[in-house]
N, C-alpha and C positions, 0 to 999 in steps of 0.2 A: 716320765722316763727320758733322761738324758741320754743324747746319743752314744755319748761313753760308758753309760750303763748297758743302753741295748747293744751296742756293740762287741763290748765285751763278755756278755752274758753277767752282770756282776750280781753276785749274791751275799749279803748279810745273815751272818746266823749270830745266836748267843747275843748277851746281853754285857757282858763283862767292861768296866772302865779301859782294862787294855786291850789294843788292838793287836791283833796277827795278821796277816796278808799273806796267803800262800800261794805260790806261783808254781807253775808247769813249767816241764821241758817240752824240746821238741817231739812232734810224735803224738803227745798226749793233750789233755784238757785238764779241766778242775775236777774232772771224777778222779784223779790220780790220788786224790788226797781224801779216799773214803774211810780209809781204814783210820785217820787222824782223827779227822773232823768230830767223830761221838767223843771223843777223848775231851776236845776244848772248847764247845758250845755251851758249857755250864758255869767256865770263868774265863771268859772273855768272848770279844766282840772278832767272829772270823769274818775276813773279806775274801771271797773265791772268786776268779776272772780266767777267762779264757785268752790267751793270748791271739793274737790277730796272727788269721793264718791256719786257726787250729781247726779241725773239722767242723767245728761248734759253731764257728762264725759265718757270717756271711763274705763268700768270696770278693763280691763285688767292693768291698773297704778294704782290700789287702794294695796298698800302695807299694808297687816292688823296690821305687825309688827309696819310699821312706825307712824299708826293711832290708836296705843291701849293708846298712850297719847295726849294730847293735843300740846305737846311741836312740833309734827310730822307737824300740821297744821300750826303751829309757824314759824316753817323753810320754810314752802311754801312761805307763805306770805312775809318774807324775801328777798326770792328766784324772786319772784315777781316784790318788790319794786327796788329790782339790776339790775332784767333785764330790766324796762324797767329805770333806772337812777334815779329815785325817792329820793331828797334827805330831803325833807319834805313833810308831808300830812295831812291832818285833816283825822282821819279813824273815819268810822260811821260799828260799829259793832254789829249786830243782835243775841241775846242768844249765842251762846256759841262762835259766832268768835267775840262779846267783849271780852270775857277771853283770847281768840286768843288773837288781837291785845293787851291786858295788858302784856301778857307773850312774845311779840315780842319787846313788847317797852322796857318791862326790859333788855332783851339782846341790842336794839340799839334805846336807848331813842331818840338820834340825829334826828332821822328817824319821829317823829311824834311830829305836835306840839301841837294835843289833841285827845282826844278818847273822839269819842259820844256812849255809850252803850247803849242799848234799848233791852230791857226783860231778862238783863244778871245777872247771878250766880254763886258763886263761888263754889259752893257744895247745893245738889240738896237734899240729904240724910239729915234725921233729926241727928243733934248728939246732945252731951251733953250741954246746955247751946246754942243752936244754931239750928235755925227752918229753914230749907230746903224745907219742904213741903211732904216729901214723908217718909216713912218707906221703908227698904230693902224687905220689904215683896211686898208694893205696885209696886217697881221697877220686882222683879222676877214676879208679876206677868203679867208686860208688856212685857217682855223680852220674855215668855212663848207666849202669845197672839201670838208677832208677831214671833213668831218658828214657831207655829201652823195652822195660817192660817194670813197671809202677807195682802192679800189684804182685809181680814176683818176687820181685824186690824186695816189698813189705813181708812177704812170707819166709825169707831169710831174713833177714836182719833182724826180727822179730826176738826170737829167740836167743841169736848172738848176743842181743842189749839186752834182752834180761836175764839170761842165763839159765836157760830150761827149757825144755822140748816142746815141741808143738800141741800137747796135751794139758800143760799146765795153764790153769786159770788167768796166770798176770800174764803168761805168752798171748793166751786169746784176748785178753784184755787190750794190751797194746797194739796189738795186730790188729783189733776193730779201729781201735782209735786214730793208725796210723791209714787205713784202709779210707777213712773216713775226709782225710785231707785232699784236696784237688792236687795232682800230678804236678803241676807246674808249680803251685804256689809250695808244694812239700818239697823241689829241687832248688827254689829259689832259697828258703828258709836253710836248709840243710849247707849250702854252699855260704849263705852269710854265715853259719854258727861256726863250721869247721874252716873257714879260710881267717877266722877274727884272730886278733893278735890283742889282747888287752894290759900285757905282760906290764908296758908302761905307765897303764892307770893305777895299779896296785897299789904303790907308793901314796897317791893321793885318798887313798879308804882311810878315813879316821876312826870309824863305826866300830866297835869290838865283831868280830868274826870268831862263829862257830861253825867248822870245817869239819862235815862227816862223809866218809867216803867208805864205799864195801872195798873188803880184802882183797876182791878180784871185781875188775870191770873192763869190760872189751875197750868202752870209750876213753876210761880215763886211767891212767895209771897207778897207782898208790903215791911215787914220787910227787905226782902234780900237788898231790893237799900238803904235802911237806916244802913243796916252790911256793904256793898260797901263803902258807903258814909264813917261810921267812921274808917273803916280799911284803906282804899288805903294810899299810902305812901305820894301822890301830894296834890295838891288842887282838891275840889272835889266838885259838886253840885247835886242835886236831885231833878226831875220834876215828879209828879204822873200826869199824865193824864189823861183826864175823857176817856178812850178807855178802852174795854172790849177784852181780847182775850192776847194768848202769839206771834200774829202777828198784833200789833196796825197799822203797815205803809201800811197792804195790807186789813185789814178788816176796820179801820178808819181812812182813809187817809185824811178826810175833818176838823178831828181834829188833827191829829199828823202830818200831812206834813206842816204847821207854826209854829208847836212847834220845829219839825226838825230845819227847816229852821234858825227858832232865835237862835239854839245854833250852829247850822254853822256856823253863822254871828258873833256871838259874844263869846266874852271869858269872860272866868268866873272873876268878881269885886272881889277881895280880899280887 
């Protein structure tokens, strides 16, 4: 097993000709895709991995400098594709991983036939004529809460992000993967994500993009999906789903999985 495979807990399932790469967002790991994978393995070769810093990865491999920008994760993604000798894939990215996929596609557009972006945002902070959903004061409070009592922060953040109460299976699942992250790593990753600004990169993305968004999402307002659609450099399409929360593939699989499969199977018609 190579270092890339070991570090990212790489798994390759199915045996189809076409390759699908599934990339999870902050606070989760590859288990996020458990409702989707069974629908893909008969027709596709499915690649699953854990982002560095996820609770399932070795914290000794986490390089705070490398992952102080999203480019570090994009280099990881390209290394995974190289390790597995992938020449073309459909990339499904959740939350920050959708932007990581966009960055990687700018460097190597030949490797991506399309990007499917779920709950994705190029910038979380509000700015002049841009609504990302957060003020700097909001983020400072979030980071301070993570510093002061990470476990308590997880318990409060999980139901807000998922859009359910603590008794829901999806909230319990997200709480579990959040709890598994080493607190200093979680804080570093959260700061990198929430302080990122990839608006200037969007115009360089030429790969077709399918933008999927919950109708109600604490982290990403619906207007952000429209912003992506207007500013991406290639063809794009938006679908706002009848789901709540930032992890709809976990909290509303009955709604979201059919939508995801439709966008995986079909290309944008221009």
